C-alpha positions as CSV (number, residue, x, y, z in Angstrom):
1,X,68.5,119.4,79.1
2,X,69.7,116.4,77.1
3,X,73.4,117.2,78.0
4,X,72.3,117.1,81.8
5,X,70.2,114.1,81.2
6,X,72.4,111.8,79.4
7,X,75.1,112.9,81.8
8,X,73.2,112.0,84.7
9,X,72.1,108.4,83.3
10,X,75.7,107.8,82.1
11,X,77.2,108.6,85.7
12,X,74.2,106.2,87.2
13,X,75.2,103.7,84.6
14,X,79.1,104.0,85.5
15,X,78.2,103.6,88.9
16,X,76.4,100.1,88.4
17,X,79.1,99.1,85.8
18,X,82.1,99.6,88.3
19,X,80.0,97.9,91.1
20,X,79.9,94.6,89.4
21,X,83.5,94.7,87.9
22,X,84.0,94.9,91.4
23,X,81.7,92.2,92.6
24,X,83.5,89.9,89.8
25,X,86.9,91.1,90.8
26,X,87.7,92.7,87.5
27,X,90.1,95.1,87.9
28,X,90.9,95.7,84.2
29,X,87.6,95.2,82.2
30,X,87.3,96.0,78.2
31,X,85.9,99.1,79.0
32,X,86.7,101.7,81.9
33,X,84.3,103.7,83.0
34,X,85.0,106.4,85.7
35,X,82.5,108.4,87.3
36,X,83.5,111.7,89.4
37,X,81.8,114.8,90.7
38,X,83.2,118.0,90.7
39,X,84.2,119.5,93.6
40,X,86.0,122.7,92.7
41,X,86.9,124.5,89.4
42,X,90.5,125.7,90.4
43,X,92.0,129.3,89.4
44,X,94.5,127.5,87.0
45,X,96.3,124.3,86.9
46,X,100.1,123.3,87.7
47,X,101.2,127.0,86.0
48,X,98.6,129.9,85.3
49,X,98.2,129.1,81.3
50,X,96.7,125.6,82.3
51,X,93.2,124.8,83.0
52,X,92.7,122.9,86.2
53,X,89.8,121.3,88.4
54,X,89.4,118.7,91.5
55,X,87.0,115.8,91.1
56,X,86.2,113.0,93.3
57,X,84.2,110.2,93.4
58,X,82.5,111.5,96.6
59,X,79.7,114.3,96.0
60,X,81.3,116.1,99.0
61,X,85.2,116.5,99.4
62,X,86.4,114.5,102.5
63,X,89.2,116.8,102.5
64,X,87.6,119.7,105.0
65,X,89.0,123.3,104.5
66,X,88.7,124.9,107.7
67,X,90.7,127.8,106.7
68,X,92.6,129.7,104.3
69,X,93.0,130.9,101.1
70,X,91.5,128.7,98.2
71,X,93.3,125.5,97.1
72,X,95.3,125.2,93.9
73,X,96.3,122.5,91.7
74,X,99.8,122.5,93.1
75,X,98.4,122.5,97.0
76,X,96.4,119.4,96.2
77,X,99.0,117.5,94.5
78,X,100.9,117.9,97.5
79,X,98.3,117.4,100.0
80,X,97.6,113.9,98.2
81,X,101.3,113.0,98.0
82,X,101.6,114.2,101.6
83,X,98.6,112.3,103.0
84,X,99.7,109.2,100.9
85,X,102.7,108.9,103.3
86,X,100.9,109.9,106.8
87,X,98.3,107.2,106.1
88,X,101.2,104.7,105.9
89,X,102.9,105.3,109.3
90,X,101.4,104.1,112.4
91,X,98.2,105.2,113.8
92,X,98.3,108.7,115.2
93,X,102.1,108.8,114.8
94,X,104.3,110.6,112.2
95,X,104.6,114.1,110.4
96,X,105.6,114.4,106.7
97,X,106.5,117.5,105.1
98,X,106.1,117.7,101.2
99,X,107.4,120.1,98.7
100,X,106.5,119.7,95.0
101,X,105.3,116.5,95.4
102,X,108.3,115.0,97.0
103,X,108.9,114.2,101.1
104,X,111.6,116.6,102.3
105,X,111.2,115.5,106.1
106,X,109.6,112.5,107.6
107,X,109.6,111.1,111.1
108,X,107.6,108.4,113.1
109,X,108.7,109.2,116.6
110,X,105.9,108.8,119.1
111,X,106.0,112.5,120.6
112,X,104.4,114.7,118.3
113,X,106.5,117.6,119.0
114,X,109.9,115.8,118.3
115,X,108.1,114.3,115.5
116,X,107.7,117.7,113.6
117,X,111.0,119.0,115.0
118,X,112.6,115.9,113.3
119,X,111.0,116.3,109.8
120,X,111.4,119.9,109.8
121,X,115.4,119.4,110.9
122,X,115.6,116.9,107.6
123,X,115.5,120.0,105.3
124,X,114.3,122.9,107.1
125,X,115.2,125.3,103.6
126,X,113.4,123.0,101.2
127,X,110.4,122.8,104.1
128,X,109.8,126.5,103.5
129,X,106.5,127.0,101.4
130,X,105.7,123.4,101.9
131,X,102.9,121.5,103.3
132,X,103.0,119.6,106.7
133,X,100.6,116.6,107.2
134,X,100.3,115.5,110.5
135,X,99.1,112.2,111.3
136,X,97.5,113.5,114.4
137,X,95.4,116.3,115.9
138,X,97.4,119.6,115.9
139,X,97.3,121.1,119.8
140,X,98.5,124.5,121.2
141,X,102.3,123.9,121.4
142,X,102.7,122.3,117.9
143,X,100.5,125.2,116.3
144,X,102.9,127.8,117.6
145,X,105.8,126.0,116.4
146,X,104.0,125.8,112.9
147,X,103.4,129.0,112.8
148,X,107.1,130.3,113.0
149,X,108.0,129.4,109.4
150,X,105.9,129.8,105.9
151,X,103.7,127.1,105.0
152,X,101.1,127.1,102.5
153,X,98.9,124.0,104.3
154,X,98.6,122.0,107.5
155,X,96.8,119.2,107.1
156,X,96.0,116.9,110.0
157,X,93.5,114.7,112.1
158,X,91.9,117.3,113.5
159,X,92.7,120.6,115.2
160,X,92.1,121.6,118.8
161,X,90.4,125.0,119.6
162,X,93.3,126.9,120.9
163,X,95.6,125.2,117.9
164,X,92.7,126.5,115.4
165,X,93.1,130.3,117.1
166,X,96.6,130.3,116.8
167,X,97.0,129.1,113.2
168,X,94.0,131.4,111.6
169,X,96.1,134.4,112.6
170,X,97.6,133.6,109.4
171,X,94.8,134.2,106.9
172,X,96.1,132.7,104.1
173,X,97.3,129.2,105.7
174,X,95.0,126.7,104.5
175,X,93.9,124.3,107.2
176,X,93.0,120.8,106.2
177,X,91.2,118.3,108.4
178,X,91.8,114.9,107.1
179,X,90.5,112.6,109.6
180,X,87.7,111.4,107.1
181,X,90.6,109.9,104.7
182,X,91.3,106.4,104.6
183,X,92.9,104.4,101.7
184,X,91.9,100.9,101.2
185,X,92.1,99.7,97.8
186,X,93.6,102.7,95.7
187,X,93.9,103.2,92.0
188,X,96.3,105.6,90.3
189,X,95.5,107.0,86.8
190,X,97.7,109.0,84.7
191,X,96.2,110.5,81.9
192,X,97.1,112.2,78.8
193,X,94.7,113.4,75.8
194,X,93.1,110.2,74.9
195,X,95.6,107.6,76.8
196,X,95.4,106.6,80.4
197,X,97.7,104.7,82.4
198,X,95.8,103.0,85.1
199,X,97.7,100.7,88.3
200,X,97.4,99.8,91.8
201,X,98.9,102.0,94.7
202,X,101.9,101.1,95.6
203,X,100.6,100.6,99.6
204,X,101.9,97.5,100.7
205,X,102.4,97.3,104.4
206,X,105.9,96.1,105.5
207,X,107.2,93.4,107.8
208,X,110.5,91.8,108.4
209,X,109.5,88.7,106.3
210,X,109.4,90.8,103.2
211,X,113.2,91.4,103.4
212,X,116.0,89.2,103.5
213,X,119.5,89.5,105.5
214,X,122.2,88.9,103.0
215,X,125.3,90.4,105.0
216,X,127.4,88.6,107.6
217,X,126.4,91.2,109.9
218,X,123.0,90.9,111.3
219,X,121.0,94.0,111.8
220,X,120.1,94.8,115.7
221,X,116.3,95.3,116.3
222,X,116.4,99.4,116.2
223,X,118.4,98.9,112.9
224,X,116.0,96.7,111.3
225,X,113.0,98.9,112.3
226,X,114.9,102.2,111.3
227,X,115.5,100.1,107.5
228,X,111.8,99.3,107.4
229,X,110.7,103.1,108.1
230,X,113.5,104.5,105.5
231,X,112.4,102.0,102.9
232,X,108.8,102.9,103.3
233,X,109.5,106.4,102.9
234,X,111.8,105.7,100.1
235,X,109.0,104.3,97.8
236,X,107.1,107.6,98.3
237,X,110.0,109.9,96.8
238,X,110.5,109.9,92.9
239,X,112.9,107.8,91.7
240,X,115.6,107.5,91.6
241,X,115.4,107.6,95.5
242,X,118.1,107.6,98.5
243,X,117.0,107.9,102.0
244,X,119.1,108.3,105.1
245,X,117.3,107.7,108.3
246,X,118.6,107.6,112.1
247,X,115.8,107.1,114.9
248,X,112.5,106.9,113.2
249,X,113.3,110.1,111.2
250,X,114.5,111.0,107.9
251,X,118.2,112.5,108.1
252,X,118.6,113.3,104.0
253,X,116.5,112.6,101.1
254,X,118.0,112.6,97.6
255,X,115.2,112.0,94.8
256,X,114.4,112.2,91.1
257,X,117.6,111.9,89.8
258,X,118.2,110.0,86.6
259,X,121.4,108.9,88.1
260,X,121.3,106.9,91.6
261,X,124.6,108.0,92.6
262,X,123.3,111.7,92.4
263,X,120.4,110.8,94.5
264,X,123.2,109.5,97.0
265,X,125.2,112.4,97.0
266,X,122.4,114.8,97.5
267,X,120.8,112.7,100.6
268,X,124.5,112.8,101.9
269,X,124.3,116.5,101.4
270,X,121.4,117.3,103.0
271,X,122.7,115.1,105.8
272,X,125.9,116.8,106.8
273,X,124.3,120.4,106.0
274,X,121.3,120.0,108.6
275,X,121.3,117.1,110.9
276,X,122.7,116.5,114.0
277,X,123.3,112.7,114.2
278,X,123.7,110.9,117.7
279,X,122.5,107.5,116.6
280,X,123.4,105.0,113.8
281,X,122.6,106.1,110.2
282,X,120.7,103.5,107.9
283,X,120.2,104.1,104.2
284,X,117.2,102.8,101.7
285,X,117.3,102.7,97.8
286,X,113.9,102.3,96.0
287,X,116.0,100.2,93.6
288,X,118.8,98.1,93.1
289,X,122.3,99.4,92.8
290,X,123.5,98.7,89.6
291,X,127.4,99.3,91.0
292,X,129.0,99.0,94.0
293,X,129.9,102.7,93.7
294,X,126.6,103.8,95.3
295,X,126.5,101.8,98.5
296,X,130.6,102.2,99.0
297,X,129.3,106.3,98.7
298,X,126.7,105.6,101.6
299,X,128.9,103.6,103.9
300,X,131.7,105.9,103.4
301,X,129.1,109.0,104.6
302,X,128.3,107.0,107.7
303,X,125.8,104.2,106.7
304,X,126.0,101.2,108.9
305,X,123.1,99.5,107.3
306,X,121.5,99.5,104.0
307,X,118.6,98.1,102.7
308,X,117.7,97.7,98.8
309,X,115.9,95.7,96.6
310,X,117.4,92.3,95.2
311,X,117.9,91.8,91.1
312,X,121.3,93.5,90.0
313,X,123.9,91.2,88.2
314,X,126.2,92.8,90.6
315,X,124.3,91.7,93.9
316,X,127.0,89.5,94.5
317,X,129.6,92.5,94.2
318,X,127.6,94.4,96.3
319,X,127.3,91.7,99.3
320,X,130.8,91.2,99.3
321,X,131.7,94.8,99.6
322,X,129.1,94.9,102.7
323,X,130.9,92.1,104.3
324,X,134.5,93.7,103.6
325,X,133.3,96.8,105.5
326,X,131.3,95.1,108.0
327,X,127.9,97.0,106.7
328,X,124.6,95.4,107.3
329,X,123.1,94.8,103.9
330,X,119.2,93.8,103.6
331,X,117.7,93.0,100.3
332,X,114.0,93.7,99.7
333,X,111.8,91.3,97.9
334,X,110.0,94.2,96.2
335,X,111.1,97.5,94.0
336,X,109.4,100.5,94.7
337,X,109.8,102.9,91.9
338,X,107.5,106.3,91.8
339,X,107.5,108.1,88.8
């Protein structure tokens, strides 16, 4: 009884403490007190020998599961990664496919069916056993397409009745309604034992004023729009990250490599293996290229426009190379690592 009483009063005091910090715009007080509610004990953590649970500041889970097996630690991790990307896309537009916390296909085409097809075509092999996040309501036609491959989870802003009937034919497929989820001021925590890292989420909304054209060749409107799309996706892939895109859809993603050049090669290989390219190719990097070799490899692969953060001691060499190859080069004012 003492344990329950002290836990309840501590929770109440933590809510008040956080309220006053928020009122005074204090993000990092001397003592940070968290309050969360147990949503679900998980079968295990990332691996079977690890313990795991899912907590939320809300007393009820806003991620409403409407069908399928119980969610695992890895499912929740991928769902949160997928929703984070989805919510960065225009309202009710875009499909995101995530595997092991990394995007393996993203499309912001306005037609939802085309959006899903384009996201899947980025890397259909990696999509197998992945999570699809639809930033819109799933319809019957899309449900039929989704049922053609093995997926762990489908997340959407709702499902119509006919879509539900089709998707529920797979008894293990988890269906999640994320329509109640919205991200405002988001904080991220990374904890180990008695150490905790805390930071604000990287959710800056990009516009053209956040970028600077440094090449002689100027981007067309469609190129600039695709560069911003690619750069937005790039910040959600694990560093080092490279994204190739065309027509508001990814066509190659390289992520999680210690060498940026390796990420370039992975993205290019994915593009050459899976994509049927009919439009101009653009490329995005989450941080600057330390050497010319990375941008050179992207240009040789067919990229006609590239966006990267500024800051390398070799920026001038990279600009010179872009001008020599008549490549559009745009510098971002911000870097976007994700570890």
